VEXVO-173701 format. One record per residue (C-alpha): y negated, x negated, z negated. Coordinates in pm, whole numbers, plus 50000, padded with zeros to 5 digits. Each point is the difference from the previous one (the first is absolute). Example, Ala and Ser with C-alpha at 12.3 -4.5 7.8 and 13.67 -1.06 7.14 Angstrom:
2
504504877049220;496564986350066;
//
This chain:
426
167344716858486;498505016049686;503315017649923;501874967150038;497644982749753;500495028249750;503774997050038;499844962349945;497865005549690;502595024449871;502734973750030;497784972849851;499175021349696;503665008549952;500964963150010;497314991849744;501355026849765;503554986450032;498794964549925;498065012149699;503045019049872;502214969350044;497604977449806;499675025849724;503785003049958;500324962049987;497434998349721;501805026649799;503314982350053;498604967249870;498815017549685;503475014049931;501684965950034;498244988149685;502235021349778;503204999450205;501804968449881;501224997349641;501714972549803;503175018049895;502474975249847;499924964249868;502994977649931;498634971149796;502944991049772;503285001250197;503354989949850;500264973550268;497494971950046;496365011150005;499344975650284;501695020450272;500615035049861;496625015149924;498605027750217;497195025650020;500485034150157;497135019350158;500065036050123;498055019050265;499095031949818;498425018750292;501055014650333;498394972350205;501404968650164;498404967749880;499714966650177;500124973149729;498814971850225;497564978549802;500845016849668;500474978349692;501924999749675;497594983549756;498674971450215;502934995750241;500425017550335;502975022850057;502374987550271;502935015050191;503515001049854;501444978449722;501074963549989;503654995149904;500164973149731;503404987550119;499564998850378;496214997350017;499955027050267;497335026650023;502015032350004;499065036750056;496774988250162;499475032950180;496375010349960;497145004849757;499955037950028;500535020349684;501095035050091;498935031249805;501705004249662;501864967050045;500584968949790;499394963250064;501564971449803;497864968849959;501704967149910;499044963449958;499284977850298;500484962549999;503674992249944;500855037050017;501785026249794;503435012249889;498855035549932;501895014050299;503194983049882;499795009249631;498515035150016;500925031650185;496905001750218;499695031550208;500524994950372;497115023850066;497384978949822;497614976150172;500624962949929;496924978649930;499324966249843;496864981749894;498384970750174;500584977749699;502684986549769;499825028249743;498505034849974;496704999449809;500774964849881;503265012449842;500635031949803;499654993249630;502435017249764;497295011349757;496835007350201;498784998850359;497185013850212;501255011350344;497795012450283;500645013550349;497084994350241;499475012450353;498874979250298;496345003449901;500634986649649;499625033349818;502335005249705;502275029550082;502055000149679;500104978749688;502514996549718;499454980449680;503105001349781;499624984549659;502754999849738;497584991749715;497995031350088;503005022949952;501455000450351;503775005850025;501934967350029;502334996850298;502754976049891;503734996450039;499855004450376;497985032249990;496815005850195;496595014649920;499715033250184;497245025250058;500795035249877;497575019950216;498974980550307;496855021050050;498674993549649;498074969949871;501384966949878;499725006049627;502914989349781;501055036049927;500785004350370;502434970650013;503504996249858;503054977350016;503205007650191;502764986550221;498474984250312;499615022350307;498514977750274;499065021150299;501015032949834;498535025849762;499614988649640;502505014449751;498514991749661;498135025349788;497334996549735;501314991149656;497155020049847;498245031650126;497004996150224;496815004249792;498595035250002;496535005250143;499365027649746;500614978949688;496855001649784;498644967349861;501134991849650;497414994949727;502324978249793;502594974450097;501785005250327;503465014750035;502704981950197;499965025150287;496185003250042;498554983050308;497184974849971;496865008650193;496334990350015;496625016950031;496524985650040;496535010749895;496844986050160;496435008850083;500044997650378;496204997450014;500274966849815;502164982450262;497204979150146;500494968650202;498954967449829;500345016149657;502855000949750;501465034049914;502555012549747;502975022550068;501975017349725;503775000650048;502275023349806;503734992649985;502505026349884;503524996949859;500044962249965;503054983349853;499914976049706;498954969650204;497034982850160;498985008650356;498244979850267;497505019950205;498034994750318;497125018550158;498224993350328;497865015150277;500755000250373;498145011850307;500795036450082;501614992950338;501804966849942;501574979849719;497334973349953;499414994249629;496254999449924;499874998949619;500424976249707;501075010149651;499434984949655;502944994949766;502694976849870;501954977750233;503514986149942;498524973649765;498335026249782;496504990950126;497415026850082;498844992850356;498615016550310;502574999950279;501255021150288;501355034549918;503324990750163;500854981249679;501255017849688;498055001649676;502584987849751;500885021249695;497415026250094;501875028249823;502154998649688;502405029049943;501435022449880;498305033550062;496785008150183;497364972850030;496464996850139;498374967650117;496944990250205;500024977050302;496964982150139;499624995850378;497464989050258;499874997350378;500744964750120;497074978450105;501254997750358;499605038050032;496635002849823;498485019150292;502735026350016;499315036549925;502015031150077;503485014549946;502744979649834;503245004349804;500594990749639;503624989949924;501624994749661;503544994549871;502174987749717;502354971850089;503385014850096;498615035350031;498645021250285;496584994650156;497065024349972;496745002650191;496765019550015;497375001550273;496564988349889;496624991650148;498274966449960;496215002749974;497454974450110;497964983549728;496385011350018;498514966449906;501934972650178;497854972549850;501815003249666;503384986050085;501094983249680;503684993149949;502115002249690;502984978349921;501744974550219;501695007650329;503514986750048;500134973750274;502625019450197;498045032650016;498614994250348;503434993750151;501965030149878;501265018650308;500755036850032;503614991250089;500634993649629;499725037349929;503245012549842;500335033250178;499285015550331;497445027349997;500455031250206;498625029949812;496345010250014;500315031549790;499914996649623;499265018149677;498184983649715;502764989949765;502645000850273;502194970550081;499784983550336;503775002750029;499805038049985;500955005249633;497455023249842;498904997849641;499725031149790;496214998550012;499275005950369;496454999050132;497675003850293;501584998150345;498544972850222;500664991150363;498854967150145;498154999950331;502984984350181;502345026649865;497645027950110;499924985350350;503814999450018;500245034849855;497535017450229;500274978850316;502805021150146;497975031949953;496904985050160;502074986850287;501675033950055;496615017150007;498634974950251;503095004150217;499585037750008;496334996050095;500914975950281;502645023350135;497635029849997;497324979950182;502464987850260;501365034950062;496475013350052;499274971950243;503175007050195;499155037050023;
//
């Protein structure tokens, strides 16, 4: 009887290990999905009518199969197949599964599309359409913010093309195409070429990709120098319920004015918890959410330094701990730095400065312009992976450390379990 109980325990322990391994693999798989899908091509100005000939191509950049059930383009759900504008039929409505290293073509819903009649769409691509009349409320020919979100509402990839910010203009029936699908959505990584729906892009950059080793200029910028930002702050002065200043240095600006935004989010999600002080679109200096740009913050050309004033929003006055500070120029790449928010020692002195915009309390984290995936940074490094010439101290967020070392901890535990079980069996 005792031997039978020991044998049953052996099987029970083995089953528990298998279950634990399965759950662990599922968690790791869900982490990888965040960076798998990329916006790869946008047709916003076709030769034919814009009403039925616009499309967005996405690409699965990893060796995993993805179920797109519940996913959204901007605010509209992705649905099977495409609606033929002539017949009204829903065609190629096969499934919502995007295979590894495969393309999907997204078209308008409503009265349908003519993309499959007027373009040479690859037969190997997945056909999808949006649960609405037009993708993202219609693709503007000069500027548009496009987001892909998963079934939990997290932004997986985001593209904000903006002609006035120097983005290449796709006209005359050409499409906007990503050069390197694994890189970030900065304008230098996009170009214009003949449309390739469902196939690899064929355009190339009209100018060389900016070099990471280019030193900052101390005079006016040259035409081939990349714009980048750095910040300086006293991290001990970031105290909740108090205003604090952050110095921003911009390098290689062109001869124009730049809008700038800066905000703070929780470390582990995209909730915006800060307000900033600066000019709004009417030229008024106001306190408002950091999701809004400070107008004409920098004036080029050359290298410039300005100070920004921030504070933690009243609704998060009790927060303390790790957070992320984000900052960006309009039309340029995003940067971030991990910081710590300290609790104010004397909570009785809670005076406020300036007026709070009436829409501060309703800004949602879904307005964020880019999906965040990296937790490893260098001070002075860009969030999109481009490094400035003045590197810095390496930092890893707590979530990134967990992902990095979890597999090693799990392997060690598994070895320990196996050794224990073998001893018990002997």
